[in-house]
VEXRO-221659 format. One line per field, with one value per residue: residue number from 1; x, y, z of N, C-alpha, C in turn; residue in one letter. Coordinates in steps of 0.02 Angstrom, whole numbers. Example, Ala and Ser with C-alpha at 12.3 -4.5 7.8 and 13.67 -1.06 7.14 Angstrom:
! residues 2
seq	[1	2] $
neast	[660	642] $
nnorth	[-284	-112] $
nup	[390	354] $
caeast	[615	684] $
canorth	[-225	-53] $
caup	[390	357] $
ceast	[660	645] $
cnorth	[-165	2] $
cup	[390	394] $
type	[A	S] $
! end
This chain:
! residues 399
seq	[1	2	3	4	5	6	7	8	9	10	11	12	13	14	15	16	17	18	19	20	21	22	23	24	25	26	27	28	29	30	31	32	33	34	35	36	37	38	39	40	41	42	43	44	45	46	47	48	49	50	51	52	53	54	55	56	57	58	59	60	61	62	63	64	65	66	67	68	69	70	71	72	73	74	75	76	77	78	79	80	81	82	83	84	85	86	87	88	89	90	91	92	93	94	95	96	97	98	99	100	101	102	103	104	105	106	107	108	109	110	111	112	113	114	115	116	117	118	119	120	121	122	123	124	125	126	127	128	129	130	131	132	133	134	135	136	137	138	139	140	141	142	143	144	145	146	147	148	149	150	151	152	153	154	155	156	157	158	159	160	161	162	163	164	165	166	167	168	169	170	171	172	173	174	175	176	177	178	179	180	181	182	183	184	185	186	187	188	189	190	191	192	193	194	195	196	197	198	199	200	201	202	203	204	205	206	207	208	209	210	211	212	213	214	215	216	217	218	219	220	221	222	223	224	225	226	227	228	229	230	231	232	233	234	235	236	237	238	239	240	241	242	243	244	245	246	247	248	249	250	251	252	253	254	255	256	257	258	259	260	261	262	263	264	265	266	267	268	269	270	271	272	273	274	275	276	277	278	279	280	281	282	283	284	285	286	287	288	289	290	291	292	293	294	295	296	297	298	299	300	301	302	303	304	305	306	307	308	309	310	311	312	313	314	315	316	317	318	319	320	321	322	323	324	325	326	327	328	329	330	331	332	333	334	335	336	337	338	339	340	341	342	343	344	345	346	347	348	349	350	351	352	353	354	355	356	357	358	359	360	361	362	363	364	365	366	367	368	369	370	371	372	373	374	375	376	377	378	379	380	381	382	383	384	385	386	387	388	389	390	391	392	393	394	395	396	397	398	399] $
neast	[878	946	938	968	1020	1151	1296	1431	1455	1452	1548	1650	1591	1549	1661	1719	1827	1937	2026	2184	2178	2043	2026	2106	2013	1907	1955	1987	1856	1805	1885	1851	1714	1721	1785	1703	1565	1534	1552	1450	1328	1223	1189	1137	1038	945	916	871	963	1030	1171	1269	1403	1467	1449	1534	1660	1661	1655	1775	1862	1831	1734	1603	1624	1659	1541	1513	1542	1706	1707	1611	1640	1672	1768	1803	1827	1791	1623	1571	1627	1551	1434	1507	1558	1442	1405	1494	1474	1348	1369	1399	1308	1144	1060	1145	1195	1088	1054	1164	1151	1032	1066	1139	1026	938	1007	1016	899	938	1057	1026	931	952	1001	1157	1195	1114	1175	1300	1274	1207	1267	1404	1418	1359	1451	1556	1511	1456	1320	1161	1052	888	750	599	466	368	197	63	-45	10	118	182	104	142	93	-14	5	-34	20	34	89	86	102	154	188	354	374	340	202	196	103	63	87	230	275	362	497	667	799	725	702	825	899	960	932	799	732	582	432	300	129	106	22	-128	-210	-139	-90	38	123	115	196	316	481	557	672	691	732	786	715	647	492	346	381	385	405	347	319	454	468	434	521	535	658	820	843	921	919	837	662	526	380	368	305	217	160	93	229	341	441	577	574	688	724	656	685	793	737	621	451	332	410	450	415	499	627	605	590	722	797	761	794	936	952	910	1010	1089	1014	1013	1155	1164	1089	1166	1278	1226	1183	1309	1369	1283	1307	1445	1439	1364	1452	1561	1497	1465	1586	1629	1532	1492	1428	1372	1500	1578	1622	1494	1505	1559	1456	1356	1234	1238	1340	1287	1188	1261	1327	1225	1198	1313	1321	1200	1218	1329	1279	1179	1258	1330	1228	1182	1292	1302	1180	1214	1326	1261	1171	1254	1317	1211	1144	1024	949	953	847	775	871	899	778	772	889	867	752	798	912	865	772	852	942	844	821	946	982	881	907	1037	1010	935	1039	1106	1023	932	1008	1021	909	909	973	1106	1181	1233	1154	1024	975	1020	931	808	825	838	710	660	723	649	548	566	604	529	428	451	350	316	436	424	313	372	471	391	332	433	446	334	354	465	406	321	402	448	463] $
nnorth	[2020	1988	1857	1708	1766	1773	1830	1836	1890	2025	2050	2142	2260	2353	2429	2578	2652	2788	2840	2915	3009	3031	3088	3210	3275	3294	3374	3488	3518	3560	3673	3766	3782	3841	3960	4014	3984	4013	4157	4198	4141	4188	4306	4248	4177	4265	4340	4250	4202	4119	4003	4039	4091	4012	3890	3907	3904	3773	3701	3735	3677	3544	3478	3447	3346	3237	3171	3087	2959	2925	2903	2975	3107	3132	3121	2997	2938	2851	2805	2819	2933	3033	3046	3080	3201	3278	3278	3355	3481	3505	3529	3665	3734	3692	3729	3756	3631	3555	3611	3567	3428	3409	3406	3287	3215	3243	3188	3053	2967	2961	2903	2781	2726	2775	2779	2739	2843	2944	2963	2997	3121	3206	3192	3230	3380	3407	3353	3435	3547	3641	3638	3633	3517	3455	3362	3308	3252	3257	3325	3445	3373	3248	3208	3119	3020	2951	2867	2937	3028	3166	3229	3223	3131	3121	3028	3089	3070	3077	3132	3174	3253	3347	3390	3467	3500	3518	3511	3595	3585	3573	3677	3716	3824	3879	3768	3678	3558	3440	3298	3231	3165	3070	3025	2898	2799	2799	2700	2602	2637	2655	2581	2636	2751	2854	2924	3076	3176	3340	3499	3659	3805	3745	3754	3804	3767	3825	3915	3921	4046	4093	3997	4051	4007	3927	3882	3824	3937	3979	3891	3866	3842	3798	3784	3676	3702	3625	3656	3599	3548	3500	3361	3283	3106	3040	3088	3015	2929	2797	2761	2685	2664	2683	2631	2716	2720	2628	2687	2796	2739	2674	2789	2854	2766	2777	2904	2939	2903	3012	3113	3074	3088	3217	3260	3212	3299	3427	3415	3389	3516	3602	3548	3575	3713	3729	3674	3765	3879	3843	3832	3964	4039	4117	4083	4109	4119	4023	3936	3871	3748	3670	3627	3499	3467	3534	3458	3338	3360	3394	3266	3181	3232	3206	3068	3026	3086	3013	2882	2906	2932	2815	2728	2796	2790	2651	2630	2704	2629	2505	2544	2591	2472	2391	2313	2195	2243	2368	2464	2456	2501	2619	2687	2680	2752	2877	2911	2904	2990	3118	3149	3149	3260	3370	3368	3380	3510	3583	3562	3623	3750	3778	3777	3888	3983	4133	4200	4110	4125	4227	4308	4330	4223	4069	3958	3978	3984	3854	3777	3819	3767	3628	3561	3531	3417	3310	3300	3315	3205	3104	3091	3072	2988	2921	2849	2769	2689	2617	2546	2484	2389	2299	2251	2179	2087	2024	1965	1873	1771	1717	1577] $
nup	[376	261	238	162	53	-71	-23	-58	-175	-146	-57	49	19	113	144	182	147	99	-37	-64	-174	-175	-52	-76	-167	-92	12	-67	-103	15	42	-66	-37	87	55	-51	-31	107	131	53	75	158	98	-31	16	73	-44	-130	-231	-365	-359	-468	-475	-393	-447	-558	-502	-453	-570	-633	-546	-572	-502	-541	-631	-543	-521	-632	-762	-835	-972	-1014	-998	-868	-714	-685	-564	-403	-385	-262	-212	-260	-172	-53	-90	-107	20	87	25	69	204	214	137	112	10	-101	-116	-149	-271	-343	-332	-394	-530	-549	-525	-619	-729	-698	-751	-889	-874	-818	-915	-1040	-1221	-1286	-1372	-1326	-1196	-1229	-1291	-1198	-1069	-1055	-1066	-941	-855	-869	-822	-897	-933	-851	-767	-737	-648	-686	-618	-522	-498	-482	-429	-406	-308	-199	-245	-374	-483	-522	-617	-737	-846	-1017	-1166	-1332	-1472	-1631	-1793	-1807	-1685	-1515	-1430	-1296	-1155	-1004	-826	-709	-549	-410	-462	-447	-496	-602	-739	-739	-778	-918	-980	-963	-884	-917	-860	-929	-969	-1095	-1121	-1062	-1023	-960	-837	-717	-796	-912	-925	-989	-1021	-1057	-1142	-1129	-1191	-1143	-1219	-1315	-1410	-1328	-1201	-1039	-881	-710	-580	-467	-330	-163	-41	126	155	87	-8	-103	-199	-341	-367	-467	-565	-708	-863	-992	-1151	-1288	-1323	-1434	-1447	-1512	-1578	-1550	-1424	-1325	-1186	-1192	-1309	-1290	-1261	-1118	-1015	-919	-783	-721	-743	-660	-541	-519	-527	-407	-305	-324	-300	-163	-69	-86	-35	97	132	106	216	319	297	317	451	513	488	565	695	713	717	839	928	911	959	1087	1146	1152	1213	1364	1528	1687	1725	1659	1511	1418	1364	1457	1534	1594	1540	1412	1360	1349	1250	1145	1135	1102	976	903	908	841	714	672	666	567	461	441	399	285	203	185	110	2	-50	-77	-176	-280	-310	-355	-260	-209	-98	-101	-115	-1	96	53	80	214	251	201	275	414	417	367	457	575	537	548	687	742	691	758	895	893	868	981	1076	1048	1105	1117	1016	915	853	765	614	627	655	574	602	608	470	429	512	449	326	347	358	229	191	242	159	18	-125	-86	52	233	277	163	150	264	230	122	186	277	188	170	290	309	208	259	375	322	295	400	520] $
caeast	[852	984	937	958	1053	1220	1334	1494	1458	1449	1599	1693	1549	1538	1723	1710	1903	1939	2087	2221	2157	1980	2033	2121	1960	1862	1988	1981	1790	1802	1923	1808	1655	1739	1805	1658	1496	1521	1541	1392	1264	1169	1159	1105	972	902	898	859	1010	1055	1243	1301	1474	1502	1449	1593	1718	1652	1668	1848	1894	1819	1687	1545	1652	1656	1479	1500	1595	1754	1688	1552	1677	1687	1833	1812	1841	1746	1558	1560	1652	1498	1399	1548	1564	1380	1395	1535	1441	1291	1389	1410	1242	1105	1036	1186	1205	1021	1061	1214	1121	976	1101	1148	964	915	1048	1001	863	976	1116	1001	894	964	1043	1230	1195	1088	1222	1358	1257	1183	1301	1473	1411	1345	1507	1600	1489	1432	1245	1129	993	829	717	531	422	310	146	22	-90	42	179	197	62	177	55	-72	28	-80	52	20	135	47	147	128	243	423	380	295	179	193	60	55	123	269	276	416	554	724	836	685	713	901	925	956	904	742	705	510	399	229	88	106	-29	-162	-242	-90	-65	112	158	105	233	375	528	583	728	662	781	767	710	592	430	291	407	394	414	307	349	505	440	458	520	557	732	858	818	964	901	776	609	472	336	383	248	226	100	112	295	364	495	593	564	750	726	624	744	805	695	563	394	303	462	472	410	564	675	595	610	788	822	742	839	999	962	896	1066	1113	978	1033	1217	1152	1065	1222	1320	1195	1189	1376	1382	1250	1348	1506	1415	1345	1515	1595	1461	1471	1651	1640	1479	1506	1367	1391	1575	1607	1603	1440	1521	1579	1397	1339	1177	1261	1378	1232	1151	1311	1347	1170	1202	1371	1301	1151	1254	1370	1234	1147	1305	1347	1170	1181	1351	1285	1133	1250	1362	1215	1144	1306	1329	1153	1121	951	922	969	788	761	915	895	726	799	942	836	705	833	961	833	744	918	958	799	827	1008	980	836	946	1092	981	917	1093	1126	975	901	1054	1007	843	930	1013	1175	1217	1209	1110	951	969	1021	861	750	850	836	647	647	751	601	489	575	628	488	421	464	295	322	489	401	274	415	506	341	316	488	433	280	384	507	361	285	452	463	441] $
canorth	[2043	1965	1786	1675	1804	1751	1888	1832	1936	2091	2050	2204	2316	2407	2462	2650	2682	2843	2838	2981	3044	3049	3133	3276	3311	3316	3434	3545	3543	3601	3743	3802	3797	3891	4025	4036	3976	4047	4228	4219	4098	4227	4343	4208	4154	4330	4369	4192	4214	4052	4007	4033	4101	3957	3839	3914	3882	3695	3678	3747	3625	3478	3444	3409	3281	3190	3135	3055	2922	2951	2894	3030	3171	3136	3106	2926	2912	2807	2832	2836	3005	3081	3058	3116	3274	3311	3285	3411	3545	3517	3553	3734	3759	3635	3753	3739	3556	3534	3627	3523	3362	3401	3397	3221	3188	3257	3145	2982	2930	2952	2855	2716	2697	2804	2743	2769	2904	3000	2975	3044	3185	3247	3189	3268	3451	3411	3334	3489	3607	3688	3639	3610	3474	3447	3300	3332	3204	3280	3369	3476	3317	3184	3210	3055	2972	2954	2838	2984	3083	3186	3257	3174	3133	3090	3015	3116	3061	3061	3170	3169	3314	3343	3437	3462	3542	3486	3554	3587	3563	3598	3704	3741	3892	3885	3708	3671	3489	3410	3231	3238	3097	3083	2955	2883	2751	2811	2637	2560	2667	2663	2546	2678	2812	2863	2975	3113	3233	3408	3546	3725	3831	3704	3797	3782	3750	3883	3902	3965	4093	4063	3987	4086	3945	3940	3865	3816	3982	3991	3833	3890	3796	3825	3739	3665	3698	3596	3671	3569	3544	3447	3326	3227	3036	3013	3108	2966	2898	2727	2745	2635	2694	2647	2604	2773	2713	2594	2738	2842	2700	2666	2856	2873	2721	2792	2974	2943	2905	3075	3151	3048	3115	3292	3273	3212	3352	3487	3405	3401	3586	3624	3525	3612	3777	3722	3664	3828	3931	3819	3846	4041	4076	4117	4091	4095	4121	3965	3915	3829	3680	3635	3611	3426	3468	3551	3408	3285	3384	3378	3194	3160	3248	3171	2997	3013	3101	2955	2823	2922	2937	2747	2700	2833	2760	2580	2637	2727	2572	2458	2573	2592	2398	2359	2262	2184	2275	2445	2509	2453	2537	2695	2718	2687	2808	2941	2929	2922	3046	3180	3167	3167	3329	3418	3361	3410	3581	3607	3565	3665	3817	3780	3786	3953	4027	4190	4220	4068	4144	4288	4296	4342	4154	4027	3905	3999	3963	3783	3759	3826	3718	3558	3533	3504	3345	3260	3305	3301	3138	3058	3107	3024	2940	2871	2800	2722	2646	2570	2504	2435	2337	2251	2218	2127	2030	1978	1927	1817	1722	1691	1514] $
caup	[320	198	244	96	-1	-86	-6	-82	-234	-121	-7	50	-4	161	150	170	141	53	-64	-55	-226	-159	1	-100	-200	-29	40	-117	-101	79	35	-114	-1	139	22	-102	-5	168	128	12	82	196	47	-75	51	80	-108	-176	-284	-386	-355	-530	-472	-358	-492	-599	-463	-449	-641	-638	-501	-594	-453	-575	-656	-495	-529	-697	-779	-876	-1044	-1025	-982	-797	-691	-679	-490	-374	-384	-196	-203	-275	-111	-10	-115	-88	91	100	7	114	269	209	116	79	-50	-153	-125	-187	-343	-377	-325	-447	-595	-555	-518	-696	-775	-685	-797	-948	-862	-809	-966	-1106	-1267	-1286	-1405	-1284	-1145	-1263	-1311	-1144	-1000	-1052	-1042	-871	-817	-879	-786	-953	-932	-783	-779	-689	-648	-683	-611	-474	-530	-429	-401	-406	-272	-171	-288	-438	-539	-532	-670	-792	-907	-1080	-1229	-1386	-1536	-1693	-1838	-1775	-1628	-1459	-1408	-1225	-1114	-928	-779	-668	-486	-364	-497	-431	-550	-660	-762	-748	-811	-991	-990	-915	-899	-900	-861	-952	-995	-1166	-1125	-1002	-998	-924	-772	-704	-851	-975	-914	-1018	-994	-1116	-1135	-1152	-1192	-1134	-1281	-1356	-1410	-1281	-1135	-1001	-810	-664	-536	-424	-268	-111	4	196	157	25	-47	-168	-250	-380	-375	-511	-610	-781	-896	-1057	-1192	-1353	-1338	-1482	-1426	-1565	-1556	-1521	-1354	-1287	-1152	-1209	-1368	-1273	-1224	-1064	-966	-877	-708	-708	-746	-606	-476	-517	-505	-335	-262	-330	-272	-91	-27	-92	14	162	145	117	287	368	290	350	523	537	492	630	750	719	741	906	968	919	1001	1159	1172	1155	1258	1443	1574	1760	1734	1622	1445	1421	1342	1519	1573	1576	1502	1349	1334	1333	1192	1095	1132	1063	905	872	898	786	651	648	646	501	410	421	360	218	165	165	59	-64	-79	-103	-237	-329	-327	-377	-214	-204	-38	-110	-108	71	140	32	113	285	258	184	329	475	412	361	531	613	523	583	759	762	685	806	957	886	874	1057	1114	1038	1135	1075	960	872	816	732	558	648	661	519	620	588	402	436	539	396	267	362	347	163	182	256	110	-58	-144	-48	125	279	280	108	162	305	188	90	242	302	143	177	354	291	169	311	421	289	280	472	528] $
ceast	[890	984	923	996	1131	1258	1403	1505	1472	1503	1645	1653	1543	1609	1724	1782	1905	2018	2120	2194	2086	1983	2055	2063	1917	1889	1984	1905	1776	1828	1880	1743	1665	1755	1744	1577	1493	1512	1476	1328	1209	1139	1118	1038	926	873	875	896	1040	1133	1283	1376	1503	1503	1514	1656	1718	1681	1747	1883	1879	1764	1625	1565	1651	1592	1469	1563	1641	1739	1630	1581	1686	1748	1852	1834	1783	1675	1538	1585	1595	1458	1434	1552	1497	1372	1437	1504	1378	1310	1391	1345	1196	1073	1078	1196	1143	1025	1103	1182	1071	1010	1107	1076	931	947	1030	962	891	1028	1086	966	910	1009	1114	1233	1173	1141	1277	1341	1242	1226	1366	1467	1392	1407	1558	1575	1464	1358	1221	1067	943	788	639	482	362	261	102	-22	-53	119	204	164	89	128	4	-49	-28	-45	51	68	104	94	115	192	306	432	329	268	162	145	52	93	166	277	336	483	617	769	788	695	789	933	917	926	859	731	634	478	322	193	87	54	-70	-197	-202	-66	4	148	149	143	299	420	558	635	703	719	748	767	659	523	381	317	416	391	373	354	406	469	472	461	553	632	756	840	856	952	837	723	547	433	371	321	253	153	122	182	315	433	512	592	634	767	685	681	742	770	638	512	375	350	484	468	472	621	668	611	682	823	816	788	908	1001	950	956	1100	1083	1007	1108	1213	1131	1122	1270	1295	1197	1257	1389	1343	1290	1405	1486	1399	1410	1560	1563	1473	1540	1666	1588	1497	1446	1389	1471	1606	1585	1552	1453	1546	1521	1377	1283	1193	1298	1331	1199	1200	1331	1288	1173	1256	1357	1252	1176	1290	1331	1199	1194	1324	1283	1166	1236	1332	1234	1165	1288	1320	1185	1194	1319	1270	1133	1047	914	936	909	770	804	915	838	742	838	912	791	754	878	926	800	798	935	910	807	890	1010	932	878	1009	1067	960	979	1121	1080	947	947	1043	952	854	969	1089	1216	1189	1166	1042	935	970	954	809	766	829	767	636	669	700	539	510	616	593	484	440	412	300	380	466	354	315	449	454	328	372	478	386	310	431	464	335	342	477	430	415] $
cnorth	[2016	1890	1758	1708	1781	1819	1889	1883	2008	2095	2113	2270	2371	2429	2532	2689	2730	2840	2912	3033	3071	3104	3206	3310	3330	3380	3499	3568	3584	3673	3781	3825	3848	3955	4054	4037	4015	4120	4246	4189	4137	4270	4311	4187	4213	4348	4311	4191	4141	4056	4000	4038	4047	3900	3841	3889	3807	3669	3684	3691	3547	3440	3418	3345	3225	3142	3089	3008	2951	2955	2944	3097	3183	3122	3037	2900	2871	2841	2853	2909	3054	3097	3099	3189	3314	3322	3347	3476	3563	3546	3632	3768	3709	3665	3742	3671	3530	3549	3581	3455	3353	3397	3326	3186	3186	3201	3069	2941	2919	2902	2786	2685	2722	2762	2765	2827	2959	3016	3016	3111	3233	3250	3228	3340	3458	3404	3396	3549	3656	3691	3615	3570	3482	3383	3323	3275	3227	3325	3400	3421	3253	3198	3144	3001	2976	2929	2886	3044	3096	3212	3197	3184	3091	3087	3049	3115	3034	3105	3152	3235	3304	3404	3420	3507	3500	3533	3537	3561	3600	3614	3718	3815	3907	3826	3713	3612	3465	3345	3233	3177	3108	3017	2953	2831	2758	2747	2592	2576	2681	2633	2583	2744	2803	2928	3012	3165	3292	3458	3621	3762	3797	3742	3766	3766	3819	3863	3946	4009	4058	4062	4017	4041	3965	3932	3850	3871	3999	3942	3854	3831	3830	3766	3735	3658	3686	3612	3654	3572	3486	3419	3271	3157	3016	3040	3068	2928	2822	2708	2696	2668	2653	2612	2663	2768	2675	2644	2783	2807	2692	2730	2869	2828	2743	2861	2981	2935	2971	3122	3130	3086	3186	3311	3258	3270	3413	3476	3409	3478	3620	3604	3561	3685	3776	3711	3730	3871	3906	3836	3922	4071	4059	4126	4068	4086	4062	3963	3863	3757	3637	3604	3538	3430	3482	3491	3346	3300	3368	3300	3159	3169	3215	3105	2986	3033	3041	2895	2840	2914	2856	2712	2736	2800	2690	2583	2655	2664	2517	2481	2570	2519	2363	2306	2252	2218	2341	2486	2511	2502	2611	2725	2727	2741	2869	2959	2945	2980	3110	3197	3183	3244	3377	3421	3393	3490	3614	3617	3614	3742	3831	3808	3855	4006	4077	4206	4173	4081	4205	4264	4311	4277	4107	3979	3922	3976	3882	3752	3762	3776	3650	3530	3502	3435	3292	3259	3284	3240	3083	3072	3053	2972	2888	2822	2743	2670	2596	2528	2451	2379	2280	2219	2167	2073	1982	1941	1869	1759	1692	1624	1510] $
cup	[252	205	177	34	-9	-76	-31	-138	-216	-66	-13	30	46	186	136	168	87	31	-54	-109	-206	-104	-24	-134	-145	-1	0	-111	-44	71	-15	-72	58	106	-23	-70	61	168	92	30	123	141	-2	-43	50	16	-155	-240	-299	-385	-421	-523	-435	-405	-545	-572	-459	-515	-650	-604	-522	-547	-494	-606	-608	-502	-587	-718	-829	-951	-1062	-999	-909	-778	-684	-616	-463	-367	-309	-175	-214	-210	-64	-24	-96	-16	115	85	53	184	270	182	80	20	-108	-171	-163	-256	-378	-385	-380	-513	-600	-563	-588	-740	-766	-729	-862	-933	-853	-873	-1033	-1150	-1258	-1319	-1358	-1224	-1173	-1275	-1247	-1079	-1004	-1040	-971	-827	-818	-841	-842	-955	-864	-807	-723	-700	-646	-683	-574	-515	-470	-392	-399	-374	-260	-214	-354	-496	-562	-581	-715	-851	-961	-1133	-1274	-1448	-1594	-1745	-1799	-1715	-1582	-1447	-1339	-1198	-1051	-887	-724	-607	-445	-396	-478	-495	-612	-677	-778	-782	-886	-1016	-941	-932	-873	-907	-882	-974	-1071	-1178	-1060	-972	-957	-858	-774	-764	-917	-969	-954	-998	-1056	-1097	-1168	-1142	-1184	-1200	-1328	-1355	-1367	-1209	-1097	-922	-771	-626	-489	-355	-209	-51	73	201	88	-26	-110	-221	-278	-391	-415	-537	-679	-816	-968	-1099	-1265	-1368	-1379	-1464	-1483	-1534	-1521	-1451	-1304	-1253	-1170	-1270	-1361	-1242	-1169	-1016	-920	-802	-685	-700	-680	-544	-468	-495	-430	-292	-267	-295	-196	-51	-28	-39	84	178	143	188	333	361	326	426	549	542	554	687	762	742	812	950	973	962	1077	1190	1190	1205	1331	1477	1639	1766	1704	1556	1444	1400	1403	1553	1551	1531	1429	1317	1319	1269	1132	1080	1089	992	871	861	845	717	625	626	577	446	387	378	291	173	141	105	-6	-92	-115	-164	-290	-352	-360	-339	-217	-147	-46	-95	-37	110	114	68	183	297	250	246	393	470	408	431	577	607	559	653	781	753	737	870	957	895	949	1098	1105	1082	1092	1014	909	829	772	672	568	642	602	537	608	516	399	464	491	346	281	344	284	153	200	213	46	-63	-105	24	169	290	219	119	212	277	157	137	265	257	147	248	349	257	216	353	393	289	348	480	604] $
type	[M	T	Q	G	L	N	T	S	K	Y	E	G	L	L	D	F	T	I	T	D	E	M	Q	E	M	L	E	M	A	H	E	I	C	R	N	E	I	V	P	R	R	A	H	M	D	E	H	E	E	F	P	H	E	I	F	K	K	F	S	E	A	G	L	F	G	V	M	F	E	E	K	Y	G	G	L	G	L	S	P	F	L	T	V	L	A	I	E	V	I	S	E	Y	C	L	G	V	A	T	S	V	G	A	I	K	L	G	A	L	P	I	E	H	G	G	T	E	E	Q	K	Q	K	Y	I	P	P	L	A	R	G	E	K	I	A	A	F	A	L	T	E	P	N	A	G	S	D	V	P	N	L	S	T	I	A	V	K	K	G	D	R	Y	I	L	N	G	T	K	Q	W	I	T	N	A	G	V	A	D	I	Y	T	V	F	A	L	T	D	K	N	K	G	P	R	G	I	S	C	F	I	V	E	K	G	M	K	G	L	S	F	G	K	L	E	N	K	M	G	I	R	C	S	H	T	R	Q	V	I	L	E	D	V	E	V	P	E	E	N	L	V	G	L	K	P	N	V	G	F	I	H	A	F	K	T	L	V	S	S	R	P	F	I	A	T	M	A	T	G	L	A	T	G	A	Y	K	E	A	V	K	Y	A	R	Q	R	V	Q	F	G	K	N	I	I	T	F	Q	A	V	Q	H	M	L	A	D	M	A	T	K	I	E	A	A	R	L	L	A	Y	R	A	A	K	Y	S	I	A	G	H	P	E	A	A	R	Y	S	A	M	A	K	L	F	A	S	E	T	A	V	E	V	C	N	N	A	L	Q	L	H	G	G	Y	G	F	T	K	D	Y	P	I	E	K	M	Y	R	D	A	K	I	L	T	I	Y	E	G	T	S	Q	I	Q	K	N	E	I	G	A	Y	V	I	K	D	A	S	Q	L	K] $
! end
């Protein structure tokens, strides 16, 4: 796949070594999650309760700062630590991790394409945990078909007037900052899309009902409704119209490794629950972990999780470095890790037997949560389409 690529520039890229400082942050994240998420996750899931209190703890610990550069209020640690921290949170609750990840997702268009003034204005409050962001691309009739957007932005003096509806927006309603994609030139198709920074409280901005979801229920999902919303010209990302599709593409390439590590985190949590249950459950006078059939199930889980993790880490490293194969590996990682998470959670629940089908054990929630990983940020089928395009490209170069 990398034939003809000058790899010297990327030498050492697949070194996944974690420094002592990074390890300390991850151990702190584990501790906060054990103390704050585990006692609350069932209640938050049942009542669709947004994790405001947990966010406060994350903010106090500086965990939001992990996601951003030091010059924008972040901790200035390795960008790789961001995906590792998201992986940790996902092990305990994918809903919380989704809400945290959506903050970075909402910030990515600004990080990729924003002016220095826009970055200095909007990123530091996110890094400090003072504000929440959301990414508003998907629409009722434009999910996987991004070029089919219908939200319109019309220039009027020094402002843009936005009209349209965004669908399935994570953090909608609770977020303070929205990166919204809209058509500024309908005749250009995808090349006529622009990205805007819309702030909560702007006249004409409202939100739909809280979606009653199967899983990740503590992560709030709503429509974002724009009715003659006046957005100042300085809120056009990068101050350049018609380059929003590029911002969206770069954002998704950057964010898909996050979804992959969310998947490995959730799968790890389910695997640990399965091992714990297998060690405790006694049948036919023995702990079921001594049964070969159970050992084989656990062996498959452990192997596939590790394979997914290595692929996710590779995609993350490629994305961070701007590697030319980042998009390919992001699609592969997202596809394989998300499908692995669904399989692992399914088998972990199966291993629990009837008890796994009840809310007395966390595996029931993990099972419901897992499915979204194969849907958001591009379905598994879309990932296969993208990988398939690379397959065709590779085939054309074969002699």
